[in-house]
C-alpha positions in Angstrom: 0.0 0.0 0.0 1.2 3.5 -0.7 1.4 6.0 2.1 0.8 9.5 0.9 3.0 12.4 2.2 2.0 16.0 3.2 -1.3 17.0 1.4 -1.4 14.1 -1.0 -4.5 11.7 -1.2 -4.5 8.3 -2.7 -7.8 7.6 -4.5 -9.1 4.6 -6.5 -11.0 5.8 -9.5 -14.7 4.5 -9.8 -15.5 3.5 -13.4 -18.9 4.7 -14.4 -20.7 3.2 -17.5 -21.1 5.4 -20.4 -24.4 7.4 -20.6 -26.9 6.3 -23.2 -29.7 8.4 -24.5 -31.9 6.0 -26.5 -29.4 4.4 -29.0 -27.0 7.4 -28.7 -24.0 7.0 -26.5 -22.9 10.2 -24.9 -19.1 10.4 -25.0 -16.9 11.4 -22.1 -16.3 14.9 -23.5 -20.0 15.8 -23.1 -20.0 14.6 -19.4 -18.4 16.3 -16.4 -14.7 16.5 -16.4 -14.5 15.4 -12.8 -13.7 11.8 -12.0 -15.3 9.9 -9.1 -13.3 7.9 -6.7 -13.0 6.5 -3.2 -10.3 7.9 -0.8 -8.0 5.1 0.2 -5.4 6.9 2.3 -4.4 10.5 3.2 -1.2 12.2 4.2 -0.7 14.0 7.5 -1.7 17.5 5.9 -0.1 20.4 4.2 2.9 21.9 6.0 2.9 25.6 6.4 6.4 27.1 7.0 7.0 29.3 10.1 7.5 33.0 9.5 8.1 36.3 11.4 5.1 38.5 12.1 5.3 42.2 13.0 3.3 42.9 16.2 2.1 46.1 17.7 0.5 46.7 21.0 -3.0 47.9 21.8 -3.0 50.5 24.6 -5.6 52.6 26.4 -5.0 56.3 26.2 -7.5 57.9 28.5 -10.5 55.9 27.3 -9.3 55.8 23.7 -7.7 52.6 22.6 -5.1 52.8 19.9 -2.1 50.9 18.5 1.1 52.3 19.6 4.0 52.8 17.3 6.2 50.4 19.2 6.4 47.2 17.2 8.3 44.0 17.6 8.8 40.8 15.6 7.3 37.6 16.7 8.2 34.1 15.4 5.1 32.0 14.4 6.1 28.4 14.2 5.2 26.1 11.3 2.2 23.8 11.5 0.3 21.3 9.5 -3.2 22.0 8.1 -5.2 18.8 8.6 -6.8 17.2 5.5 -10.5 17.7 5.1 -11.1 14.3 3.5 -11.0 10.9 5.2 -10.5 7.4 3.9 -13.7 5.8 2.7 -15.3 9.0 1.3 -16.4 9.2 -2.3 -15.0 12.4 -4.0 -15.0 14.1 -7.3 -11.4 15.0 -8.3 -9.6 16.5 -11.3 -6.6 14.5 -12.6 -4.7 15.4 -15.7 -2.7 12.2 -15.7 -2.3 9.0 -13.8 1.3 8.7 -12.5 0.7 5.4 -10.9 -0.6 3.6 -13.9 1.8 1.3 -15.6 0.9 2.7 -19.1 2.4 6.0 -17.9 5.9 4.8 -18.5 6.6 3.6 -22.0 9.7 1.6 -21.2 8.2 -0.3 -18.2 5.1 -2.3 -19.0 5.1 -4.3 -15.7 1.9 -3.7 -13.8 3.4 -2.4 -10.6 0.4 -0.4 -9.6 -3.4 -0.5 -10.2 -4.3 1.6 -13.2 -7.2 2.9 -11.3 -5.1 4.5 -8.5 -4.4 8.2 -8.5 -2.1 10.1 -6.1 -3.2 13.7 -6.1 -2.9 16.8 -4.0 -5.9 17.5 -1.8 -6.4 20.8 -3.7 -7.4 18.7 -6.8 -10.5 17.4 -5.0 -13.5 19.3 -6.3 -16.1 17.9 -4.0 -17.3 15.2 -1.5 -20.3 13.2 -2.5 -22.7 11.4 -0.1 
């Protein structure tokens, strides 16, 4: 099993049958560009680097509160933004290519990975279905 890092999400694509209207088959181009899949694994979340912030102090001047001109710098440490999706959820996602499919590499035809697996960033998830 693949363990995603940072804000990556491992998804197994759900193949949907082609839509038919009477005897006409509606091609994929006419349907939504989103792909449906099940979340298999998630990373720990996106890492936000620490940074320096300029701070100022709020003081009371005879009933009127105002920021004083004295400012100092304060270090705000890095942190992780927890992912919003969880394993088992069905999501709609956008994927331009499938890096994990064996057909992605022309010189290596061995099926190392399932062609239905996608390893994407969480930002590529368009929505969560019920």
